C-alpha positions as MATLAB code, in Angstrom:
seq = 'MRFLALAGLQTWGAASASAYMRMGPDTLEPCNVFPQYKSQVRFYVRGNYRYCDSNDIPDHRVGRFPDRGCPNAIRPQNFHFRMPLHPHPASERVALHNWVIFGVGLDGVVFDPGTAGFWHHERGSIWNSNLLTGFGNLGLDASHGHVQHNGTYHYHGVPTELIRSVHGWGKVTLVGYAADGFPIYGPWGYARARGAHSRVRLLLPSYRLKRGDRPNPPAGPGGRYDGRYTGDFEYVAGAGELDAANGRFGVTPEYPDGTYYCVTTYKFPFISRLFRGRPDPSFYKHPGRRHHAGAHGTDRWRRPDRGRRRPPFGPFNT';
ca = [
     108.349  -71.336  140.960;
     107.667  -73.554  137.735;
     109.565  -70.886  135.651;
     112.710  -71.100  138.264;
     112.330  -74.722  137.607;
     112.559  -74.907  133.887;
     115.312  -71.814  134.201;
     117.549  -74.296  136.298;
     116.914  -77.215  134.019;
     117.891  -75.364  131.065;
     120.939  -73.913  132.935;
     121.750  -77.662  133.783;
     121.415  -78.179  129.546;
     124.264  -75.371  129.118;
     126.393  -76.631  131.524;
     126.062  -80.380  130.493;
     126.877  -78.916  126.840;
     129.662  -77.224  128.101;
     130.903  -80.498  129.651;
     131.275  -82.218  126.419;
     132.925  -79.231  124.958;
     135.824  -79.806  127.715;
     135.885  -83.292  125.851;
     136.413  -81.558  121.995;
     133.414  -82.400  120.189;
     132.279  -80.782  117.352;
     129.504  -78.299  117.401;
     125.668  -79.958  116.851;
     124.401  -78.966  113.474;
     120.947  -76.250  114.246;
     118.094  -78.213  113.660;
     116.331  -75.597  111.332;
     114.774  -77.200  108.105;
     112.189  -79.657  107.934;
     112.778  -83.028  106.215;
     111.729  -82.475  102.187;
     108.977  -85.283  102.822;
     106.284  -85.843  105.098;
     106.166  -88.041  108.056;
     103.859  -90.545  107.915;
     103.833  -92.599  111.060;
     101.021  -94.894  112.809;
     100.769  -96.690  116.553;
      98.140  -99.606  116.765;
      97.417 -102.212  119.346;
      96.229 -105.160  117.881;
      96.228 -108.242  120.893;
      99.137 -108.620  123.274;
     101.238 -106.332  120.599;
     102.068 -102.490  119.824;
     102.605 -101.819  116.263;
     104.324  -99.313  114.548;
     104.325  -98.437  110.876;
     106.744  -95.460  109.882;
     108.910  -94.436  107.072;
     111.548  -92.937  109.375;
     110.662  -89.322  108.520;
     110.750  -86.672  111.658;
     107.580  -84.168  112.008;
     110.176  -81.594  113.450;
     112.932  -79.762  112.017;
     115.992  -81.147  111.686;
     119.952  -80.559  110.771;
     120.344  -79.870  107.047;
     121.675  -82.961  105.656;
     123.760  -83.253  103.697;
     126.070  -81.403  106.246;
     129.841  -81.134  106.942;
     130.297  -84.396  108.803;
     127.459  -86.648  107.184;
     127.184  -86.926  103.576;
     123.963  -88.569  103.353;
     120.386  -87.413  102.509;
     117.384  -88.528  104.499;
     114.839  -90.994  102.619;
     111.755  -92.619  103.699;
     112.034  -95.705  105.312;
     109.859  -98.583  105.366;
     109.472  -99.355  108.746;
     106.626 -102.183  110.525;
     107.787 -102.672  113.821;
     106.074 -105.096  116.686;
     106.238 -104.410  120.638;
     105.051 -106.275  123.710;
     101.934 -104.584  124.857;
     102.696 -105.898  128.946;
     106.402 -106.516  128.678;
     108.302 -108.720  131.020;
     111.738 -108.482  132.309;
     114.124 -110.992  131.003;
     116.061 -113.308  133.882;
     119.250 -111.443  132.570;
     119.710 -108.242  130.740;
     119.940 -108.555  126.715;
     123.225 -106.535  125.653;
     122.321 -104.167  122.638;
     124.167 -105.646  119.133;
     124.680 -103.391  116.467;
     122.108 -105.226  114.349;
     119.551 -104.663  116.733;
     117.435 -101.620  116.690;
     116.903  -99.924  120.169;
     113.162  -98.480  119.520;
     111.287  -96.314  118.310;
     109.967  -92.882  118.719;
     106.499  -91.571  118.857;
     107.715  -89.782  115.230;
     108.502  -93.300  113.733;
     112.322  -92.111  114.001;
     113.981  -94.859  115.164;
     117.059  -94.966  118.585;
     120.032  -96.691  117.509;
     123.332  -95.527  119.704;
     125.612  -97.865  118.239;
     127.903  -96.989  115.613;
     129.467  -98.965  111.965;
     133.197  -97.784  113.783;
     135.004 -100.647  115.396;
     138.490 -100.653  116.772;
     140.060 -102.795  113.987;
     136.819 -103.313  112.269;
     135.792 -106.076  115.126;
     132.058 -106.315  114.918;
     130.695 -106.694  118.140;
     133.194 -106.081  120.202;
     133.215 -103.837  123.085;
     135.116 -101.335  121.426;
     132.896  -99.621  119.208;
     132.859  -95.965  118.365;
     131.055  -93.292  120.645;
     129.487  -90.111  118.767;
     128.390  -88.289  121.528;
     131.830  -87.964  123.674;
     134.289  -85.897  122.156;
     135.653  -88.060  119.173;
     135.020  -87.613  115.578;
     132.661  -85.688  113.604;
     129.568  -87.233  111.912;
     127.298  -84.615  111.617;
     125.244  -84.876  114.401;
     122.202  -82.087  114.747;
     121.204  -80.707  117.889;
     118.371  -83.896  118.400;
     121.919  -85.970  118.272;
     120.737  -87.853  115.065;
     122.292  -87.928  111.632;
     121.335  -89.950  108.644;
     123.098  -93.480  107.734;
     124.045  -94.244  104.189;
     121.046  -95.891  103.209;
     119.007  -92.628  103.967;
     117.591  -93.430  107.740;
     117.209  -90.392  110.249;
     117.953  -91.988  113.866;
     118.962  -90.668  116.644;
     122.269  -91.341  119.130;
     120.767  -89.433  122.388;
     118.314  -87.010  123.510;
     115.326  -86.515  121.013;
     115.618  -82.624  121.502;
     113.344  -81.389  118.694;
     110.664  -84.480  119.129;
     110.503  -83.279  122.832;
     109.691  -79.843  121.721;
     107.161  -80.400  119.635;
     105.065  -82.463  122.104;
     105.556  -79.723  124.684;
     107.455  -82.031  126.861;
     110.753  -79.735  127.845;
     111.561  -80.243  131.231;
     108.261  -82.480  132.006;
     108.047  -86.516  132.104;
     107.760  -87.071  128.390;
     107.287  -90.011  126.578;
     109.382  -90.318  123.158;
     108.900  -93.729  122.125;
     109.298  -97.692  122.733;
     112.182 -100.085  122.913;
     112.489 -103.520  120.999;
     110.954 -105.015  124.089;
     108.209 -102.912  124.805;
     109.243 -100.847  127.424;
     108.547  -96.903  127.334;
     111.154  -94.894  126.356;
     111.037  -91.313  128.090;
     112.832  -88.338  127.508;
     116.117  -87.131  130.651;
     113.799  -86.138  132.741;
     111.575  -87.668  135.625;
     110.556  -87.220  139.253;
     112.940  -86.971  141.878;
     111.429  -89.865  144.036;
     110.484  -92.876  141.160;
     107.077  -93.853  142.835;
     106.530  -90.131  143.906;
     104.567  -88.434  141.011;
     104.265  -84.824  142.761;
     107.592  -84.882  143.851;
     110.246  -82.522  141.579;
     110.888  -83.220  138.315;
     114.500  -83.347  137.709;
     117.334  -84.623  135.157;
     118.041  -88.501  135.602;
     121.634  -89.080  136.093;
     122.940  -92.776  134.556;
     125.509  -94.955  136.634;
     128.177  -95.548  134.240;
     131.684  -93.435  134.557;
     134.897  -94.072  133.148;
     137.480  -96.855  133.674;
     140.556  -95.470  135.442;
     143.954  -96.490  133.666;
     144.838  -97.977  130.135;
     142.758 -100.297  127.426;
     144.339 -102.823  126.675;
     146.929 -103.274  124.045;
     146.810 -104.892  120.956;
     145.772 -107.325  119.850;
     143.709 -107.469  122.960;
     142.267 -103.752  122.687;
     143.510 -100.436  121.288;
     145.688  -99.169  124.163;
     145.857  -95.966  125.241;
     143.517  -94.318  128.376;
     140.117  -94.853  128.803;
     138.856  -91.468  127.866;
     134.907  -92.125  126.017;
     136.303  -92.921  122.931;
     134.843  -96.344  123.162;
     131.783  -97.712  124.565;
     134.078 -100.503  126.456;
     135.649  -97.200  128.492;
     132.890  -96.949  130.403;
     131.545  -99.089  133.315;
     128.537  -99.385  135.347;
     128.755  -98.641  139.044;
     125.557  -99.182  140.942;
     124.014  -96.628  143.027;
     127.009  -93.683  141.040;
     123.371  -92.272  139.438;
     119.217  -93.365  139.482;
     119.087  -95.455  137.042;
     120.129  -99.069  136.094;
     122.230 -100.761  134.095;
     119.832 -100.745  131.206;
     119.531  -97.074  131.670;
     115.929  -97.292  133.721;
     114.351  -97.491  136.634;
     110.804  -98.493  138.176;
     108.777  -95.522  138.148;
     105.152  -93.773  138.179;
     104.680  -91.350  135.080;
     101.561  -89.770  133.561;
     100.825  -92.429  131.204;
     101.692  -95.443  133.984;
     100.120  -94.006  137.266;
     100.846  -97.081  138.397;
     104.431  -97.470  137.836;
     106.012  -99.228  135.161;
     109.811 -100.081  134.333;
     111.107  -97.578  131.856;
     114.176  -96.289  129.597;
     115.593  -93.208  129.966;
     117.377  -91.101  127.265;
     120.188  -89.193  129.159;
     123.110  -85.981  128.289;
     125.651  -88.428  129.827;
     126.865  -91.829  128.434;
     124.977  -94.284  127.413;
     122.929  -91.597  126.061;
     120.617  -94.404  124.708;
     120.569  -97.429  126.738;
     122.973 -100.481  125.754;
     121.060 -102.893  127.150;
     117.279 -104.643  126.993;
     115.429 -104.967  130.164;
     113.289 -107.098  128.150;
     113.465 -109.433  125.424;
     113.603 -107.500  121.264;
     111.358 -108.071  119.588;
     112.510 -109.734  116.056;
     110.857 -106.490  114.308;
     113.828 -104.707  114.975;
     116.492 -106.806  113.469;
     118.050 -105.174  110.843;
     118.996 -107.890  108.869;
     116.980 -111.084  110.254;
     118.177 -114.623  109.484;
     116.828 -117.352  109.308;
     116.958 -118.395  112.496;
     115.402 -114.926  113.478;
     113.262 -114.063  110.712;
     110.956 -111.020  111.290;
     107.786 -112.282  112.234;
     108.859 -114.478  114.743;
     110.215 -114.867  118.367;
     111.348 -118.161  119.321;
     108.293 -120.809  119.065;
     106.265 -117.644  119.194;
     104.858 -117.419  115.743;
     102.195 -114.984  114.640;
     100.106 -113.988  111.704;
      99.648 -110.856  110.624;
      96.284 -109.060  111.383;
      95.687 -108.427  107.631;
      96.641 -111.395  106.250;
      95.541 -111.543  102.378;
      96.856 -108.707  101.783;
      99.759 -107.535  100.381;
     101.537 -105.719  102.932;
     105.909 -105.347  103.603;
     107.187 -107.701  106.287;
     107.778 -106.709  109.607;
     111.272 -105.406  110.326;
     113.226 -102.496  109.708;
     113.575 -102.982  105.445;
     114.441 -100.247  103.465;
     112.763  -99.179  100.480;
];
């Protein structure tokens, strides 16, 4: 029975890929090489926070970068992240902006679903280009990852090779943590959110393409809603098992009493574009004067290793 269930999941995955091919994407680059640098990642808990120190080098095979769509080579980074150990939902969901990293994988690689491509370069608008809906070719590999100009390898969707590396294919698999502290899982979950003994199935998001046409310039790029931009999609409550933040409350192997968790999916939004809680400033790409790394409002804190020289928390490149 288990073999048949896994076979069904793999068949669904193939069907999903075929659906994307009908939308016209370029073929994903195979993950057949290991990075030339060694992965260095450490998660640890102190007080009420979970910390992650990482050089962002995956410990699994990746695409051969640079490749035909991505001219950048993977280089070590100097990441130091902090997340609430016991996260709480915010009164309102917080939008993921282009200057915030969504989360970090168990392998130390970041989840960063947004792109630098905006219609008319209007950063922060809803007209942000999508990479997994069949438009453009930026050299994504089979783990839905590629490399930024500064050498940062990052995931735009389901981290396939990470899941395989922890033998989690077809299982309810923890893959990382979001910047607000909530756990991130692969695309599978229990059919009954609170039923640990129910069957495992691929979870579906609750987003769909909008109908009709986009607003014409200067309000928007015009043309039909076809998935080219993030703003082409809308949340429809009940259309899938997941909420607007692409997550749900339920039990998992790591949280048998239940928790809210985010899900990476094979359909938009792939990785959530909303936070259920408040993201820690250590995930800000360019902390400003008011939101510098290591401070969250009035919740200022000292590094546990005060007195030792160490890079500041946050995604600062070496």
